[in-house]
N, C-alpha and C positions, 0 to 999 in steps of 0.2 A: 504494500500500500504506500502511496505517496502522501505525504503529510504537508499541508500548507497551513501557515499561521499568519493571519492578517491583523495588524494593529493600527489603531487610528490616533495614537497619542499626539501626533503632530498635525491634527486636522486644521488648526489655525493657519498652518503653512501649506495646507492642501496636499499633504503628503500621506501616502499609505506605506506602511512598512510590511514587507513580505519576508517570511522565513520558509524555506522549502527544505524538507528532509527526505532523503531517499538513499537506497542502495544503488551505487553507480555502476555503470558498465566500465570496461577497461579504458575506453576513451568516450567520455560522456559529453554529448552536445545538448545544450539547452537553447530553446528558441521561443520567440513570441510571435503570434500571428501578425501579418501586415494589414489584414482587413478582417472585418467581422461578418459572419454569415448573414445574408439578407440585405447587406448594404454594399453595393458594388463599386468600391473606391479603395485604392491603396491608401491606408491612413497612417502607416508608419508609427504604430503604437510604441515601438521601442524607443522613440525619441524622448519619451517621458520617464524612462528607467534611469536611475541614478545609483552610483556607488555599489556595483555588484561585487560581493565578496564571498569566498568559499572557505570552508573549514573541514578538517577531518574529524573523526570521532573523539580525538584527544584535544580538540580545540585549536590545532595548529592551522594557520592560514595557508591556503593553497593558491597556486597560480591559476586564475581563470581568465582566459583571454577572449576578446571579441574578435571574430574573424569574418563576419558579415554584418550587415546593418542590423539584423535582428537575431543573431546567433552568437553563442558563447561556447567555449570548449574547455573541458577539464581532462587532464592526462593522468594515466597510471593510477586509476581509482577503482580497480576491479573489485566489486562487491564490498567496497567500503561504505560506511554510513557517512554521507556527506550532508553538510548544512550549507545552503546558499542563502544569503541575505541581500536585500536591496530595497531602495525606496522608489516609489512611483509618484510623480506629480499628477494630481487628480483634480482638475478644475475645468472639465468639459461637461457642461450642463446638458448636452444632447443625450439621446437614448443609446448612443453607440460607444460611449466612453466611460469615464469614472469621474466622480465629483464628490468632494468631501469638504464640509465646513461645519459650523456649530449647529446647523439646522438639518443637515442631511448627509448620510454616508451612503453613496451609491457606487456600485462596482459591477462592471462587465468583466468577468475574469479573462476574457479574450485580450484585454489590454493591460492586465495586471499580473496574471499568473503565468510564469514561464513554464513551458512544457519540456518534457524529456524525450529526446529522439530514441526510438525503439522501445519506449515504455508508455506509448500512447494508450494502451489498453489496460494499464494498471488501475485498480480501484483507487479512489481519492477520498481523503478526509480533509476538510478545510475547517479550521477553527478561527473564530472571530472574537477578538477581545476589544471591548469598549472602555474608554477612559471613564473614571468614576462619574464625572459630570454628565455623561451621555448614556449612562446605563438604563435610563428610563425608555430609551428608544425601542420601538417594536421592529420586528423584521418581516420582510416580505420577499419571497423567492419561490421559484418552481422546484427547487431541490428539496430533498428530505432534510428537515431542520429540527434540531433538538437543542434545548437549553436547560442545563441542570443547575447552573448558577447564574444569577442576575448579571447581565452584561457580557455573558459568554455564550456563544452559539457554536454548534457543530453541524456542518453540512456534509452530506455524502453525495458522491457522484460515481457512476459506474466506470467512467473513463474520462480522459481529457476532453474528448469531443463534447460529452454531456456537460462537463464543467464550464467550458467557455461559451456554451449556448444557454446559460442560465444566470442572468444578472440577479443581484440581491440588493435590497435597500433597507437601511435602518434609519428611522426618523419617527417623529410624532405623526401618527397616521390615523385617518378616519377609515374605518373598514366595516364591511358587512359580508356575510356568507349567504350563499343560496345554492340550490341544486337545479341543474338543467338536464332533463332526461335521466335523472338519477345520478348524475356526476357532480361531485362537490366543486364549487367555485368560490374563490375569494376575490373581493374587489377592494383595493387599497388606494387611498388618495393621501398625498403629502403636500406640503406647501400651504400657504394661506388661501382659504376658500370658504364659501358658504353653501356647499353643495346640499341639495335636497336628496338625502341618501335614500329615502323611501321611494322617491320617483325614479332615481337611478336604478335601484334594485329591480323595480317593476319592469323597466324597459330593457335592461341588459339581460335579464332572465329570458324575456321573450326572444330577443335576438339570438342568444346562445342556443335555446331550444330549437328555434327554426333552422339554424345551420346544422345542428346535429341530426335533426329529422331529415333534412335534405340528403345528407350523405348516408344515413341509416345507422351510423355509429360514429364514435370519435376515436382518434388515435392517441388519446391521453386518458388517464384515470382521474385526474384532478386538474384544475386550471387556476391561474392567478393573474389578475389584472393589476398592474402597478402604474399609477398615474401621478405625475408631478404637476401641480397647478402653479402657473407662473403668470406674468403679465401678458405676454404675447407669443411665447414660444409654442411651436406646434410640430408634432411628429410622432412616429411610432416605429417599433421594431419587434418583429415576431420571434418567438422561441417555441420549442416543442410543446410545452404546457404552461406557457406564460407569455405575457406581452408587456413591454415597457412603453409607456405613453408619456408625452409631455404636451400640455394643453393650456391655452389661456383660461384663467379661472372663470372668466365670464361665459365660457362655453359649457360649463357644468350646469346642471339643472338648478333653477332658482326655487326658493320656497314657494313662490306663486307661479311656477312654470305652467303655461297654458296646456290644455289637453293636447292640442296640436303643437309639438315642440317648436320653439323658436328656431330661427335659422342658425344661430350660434350653437344651440344644443344639438340640432340635427348634424352639424359638422362633427361634434364630438362623438355622437352615436355612430356616425359613418366611420370614424377612425377606429372605434372599438370593433365594429363589424368587420372592417377591412383586416385588421391584425389578427382577429380571431379566426377568420376564414383561412388565413395563412397557415394555421395549424395543420390543415389538410393540404392546401396548395402552396407549397414551398418547403415546409418542414417535413411532410410525409410523402407527398407527390413531388418529385424533383426532376430536373433535367438529368439525363444519364450521367453527365460529367460532374454533377453536384452530389452524386451518391456518396462520394468521399471527397471532401473539400481539400484542395491544396491551398493552405492559407499563407504560403510564402509568395505566391504570385497570382496574377489575375486568372480567373476561371471564365473563359469566354463561352457565351451561348447566345444564339439568336432567338431564344424562346421566351424572353421576358414579357413579350406581348401576351403570352399565355399566363404566366405566373403573376405578374402584376396587373396586366390588362383584364383578365377574367376576374380577378379579385376586385378590381375597381368597378367592374360591371355589377357584381353581386353585392358589394358592400351597401349601396343605397337600395337596391332591389329587395334585399333582406329586410331593411327597415320597413318597407311597405308590406311585404309578405307577413311579417311578424305582427303587424297591426300597430307598430309604434308611430308611423307617419301615415298620412292619407295618400290616396292616389294622386290628388292634386299636387301635394308636396313632392312626391316622387317624380312626377313629370316635370316639375320645375328643376329638380336636380339633374334630370336627364337632359333637359334643354340646356342647362349650363355646360354640361359636358360637350354637347354638340356645338354650341356657340364657340367654346374654346377651340375646338377642332377647326371650325370654319374660319376663325379669325387668326389662324396660325399659317402664315405664308410658307413656313418650312415644310409643311405637309407635301408640297410639290417638289421638294428637294430630296427628302429622305424617307425611305419606306420604314414601316414599323419593325420589320425584322432587322434592318440595318441599325435602327435606333437601339434595339435590344443589344446587339453586338457591341455597339459603341458606348454602352452605359459607363464603362470604366473611365472613359476620357471625356464624356460629354454631360451625361445627365446630372451628376453631382458637381459639375463644374460649369454651371450656367454663366453666361456672360451676355453682353449687349447684343451679340449676334445670334444667340441661340434660337430666337423665334424666327429669324430669317432663314436659318440653315437646317433646322432639325424639327423632328416631331417627337412626341412623348409616347413611350410604350405604355404608360399608364393611361393616358387620354385616348389615343387612337386604339390601343389594345382593348379598352373598355368598349369602344364602338364596334370593333371587329367581333368581340364576343356577342354584342347585341345582334349584329348581322348574322352570325352563325346560329344564335338561338332562334331567331325568327325564321331563318332558312330551314333549320332542322324541324321546326314546328310545322312548316308547310309540307314537310315530307313525313309527318307522323311521329317525330321524335322531339328532342329538346336538348338544350345545352345541359340541363339538369341531368339527363340520362348519360350524357357524355362525361360529366364530372363524376358520376357514380362509377362509370367504367374505369376512369383514371384511378379512382380510389381502390377499386377491386384489384386492378393490375398491380398497384403499389403494394397491396397486401400480399401479393404473390412474388414480390421482388422485381417487378417489371416497371422501370421508370420511363420517362418521356424523352423521345428523340424527335428528329426533324420530321419523321413520317407519322408520328402517333396520331395527331389530330386528323390528318387526311384519312388514315386507315379507320379510325373510329367513326368518323362521319359516314364512310362507306358501309361499315359494319351495321350502323344504326338505321341506315335508310336504303341500302342496296345500290345507291348511286355513286358514281365517281365524282369526287369533289375537287379534283386536282386544279381545274381551271378556276373555280370560284375562290378557293382558299389562296391560291397564288395571286389572284387579283387583289385580295384583301391585304395580304402581308408583304408581298414582294414588288408591288408597284406603288406609284404615287397617284394613281387614279382616284377619283372621288368614290366614296363608299356608297352603295346602292340603297341608302336609307329612304330616298323618295319612292323607291319601288316596293320596299318591304312594309313600311308603316301602314299604307292603305289596306294591306291584306289583313291587318289586325285592328281595324276600326279606328285608326288614327289618321287625321289629315296632317300633311307635312308641307309647310310652305316656308320659303325663304324670303326675307325682306331686309332692307337696309334702313335701320332706324338709329344708327350711331355712326359717327365719323371720327377719323383720326386726323386732326389738322396738320397739313403738310406731311402726313405720314409719321409724325413724331409723337411718341409717348413721353410726356413730361411730368415733372413734379415740382411744385413751387418750393423754393428754398429762400432763405433771407437774401442770398446773393443774386437770385434770379431764377429762371426756369431751367432746371437741370434736365437735359435730354437723357432719358433712361434707355430708350430704344428708338432706332431710326429705321423705318422700313425702306428697303432698297428701292421699291417702286414708288416712293414718295417724292414730292417736289423738294422737300427739305434736303434729302440726300443729293438729289440732282443739282441743287444749288451749292452743295459743298458742306452743309451742316452734318455733324456726326454725333453719335452717342457720346455722352459725357461732356459735350459742350454746354456752357451755361449762357442762355440768352438773357441779356440784360435790358435790351430796348428793341422796340419795333417801330420803325418810321418815326424815331425821336421820342417815343413814349415808353414809359417804364413797362417792362414785359410782365404779363400775367397770363394765366390760362384763358381767362375770358377774352383778353385782347388777342391772343393767338387764334382763338376760334373765330373772332370777328374778322381778322385779316385773311384767314384761310378762304373766306368767301369773296375776297376782292379779286378783280381781274387785272387791275393796274399794277405796275411794278412798284416795289417799295424796298426799303433796306432793313435788314435785321442785323443787330449788333450782338456779338457774343464773345465770351472768353473760351479759348481752348488752352487748357492748362493755365499759364499766366500770360498768355498772348491775346491781345485784343484784336478781333477780326470783324469784318463786315461782309454781308452776303446779300446779293440781289435776288429777290424772289417775286413770284407772282402767286396769287392765291391758288389753293388746291387742297383737296381733301381725299382721303381714302375712305370709302364706304366700308363699314364693318357689317358683315352678314350675320344675321341672327335667324333662328328658326322659330316658327310658331307650330306647336303641337296641340292638337285638339282632339278629344275623343268624340267621334261621330257615331260609333256603334259600341256601346258598353259591353255587350255580350261577347263581341269579337275581341275587344281589348282584354277581357278577363281570361280568354284562352291563353294569352301570353302572360299577363301580369300575375295571375293567381296560380301559376305553375301547374 
């Protein structure tokens, strides 16, 4: 057994002290992942490790040398009991890192616990020691946890892979328990908030039960939701039997939360639904090359349109099917997805399969050009799932049936490859889907939503009711109008303006969004004054706007619509 000891005595300095004890191989390599499962970006967690030291069982210090960015080596240590100690700087408030201060101790072991090469399958015991002043903190984790003494916890993991995919949090927590289809669940919230716990419990239980019922069973025997409430942070990361969420506190249900959830609360419920769905699709059903992660380097797949896209389709649909939101609210959420797709010029540049493959270098590294050059495997993947669902239903099946097939295959050890969706669609309907699916995922052609919706009692109409003046997305700052994005097809770019320029005056008048909109309608030439970096520049423009396309969805035949919406 490998034994980890984690201490938080230096929490004011945001430091975690780790002690690792093990029987070493003759030449023992220790390493830390460079990325965390479920978040496809090389994050270089090893940059936060400080002062690595090693000792033999007599307490003599050994030479431990770093030979790669995330790897250390010990020599001549065959079957010796070795102790390795180090500190980790932990001040990343996201769901992917580690964060410690006097209010919260949060650890993703992937960025804190060094692993041992050739000992990855060894069982693990992790002991947590709290300083006296924080011993009142409660713990939340998906791992088996025991506490025999106040302020000291013992966690168990079957192996290193399980350890690094199970974050834990210690804090003052609001918590409640419930069962969904007989499976115990724990819901935990930390941070300052005024959550209506009874309302949250009522809604989250419905969501969880609906997802379990859809698949027929769950790949876990218990589940923990961990939520950190903040001012405006947002995100989530899935784990096999838990999820770590961070949310604006205003997104949590209020004491007087209306029967139909507010838009803010719907957003939080959608996040919970999304990450919970990942327990099936990502943590259990995986791309073939993710069956065993290589956490030293990128793991490429062109299938994230399935794993994130399908999940993004079901997250809001489950809210409706569970009765948590109305049909009207669901169609508004779907309209927002379609509008986002229609207003993304990059959809004509990059296919959704290409977007999936490029996740490592693009999705988590958004810049001012991202909307011009790329599409989102979340957003377009969601609409691809919608098209497949409607297409399958026209042929007597559904995406629900396909998801159950994926789940059944994974229970047999069969994971997802490039042909899986093609083959399952044919198996479910008897038809060859090669042309249809290739059109959806490997081209930049428009999606056939206008053809599919009328078959299910919905009218689908496009209109232009918004504009982007000069093709520029701006935000007002004290120094002027900051250009956040500049559309390549806009007159602003054609005149020479660029993202990150700060417009200070238009035709001699102080720049404002209202003034920019006014001049966008002018046909005569005028001058725009702006700073690029610290250089003052002027540009000659004539009016011009880019029309932003939105969709109108209306139910014209409720019975037909329910054949899709009600599953």
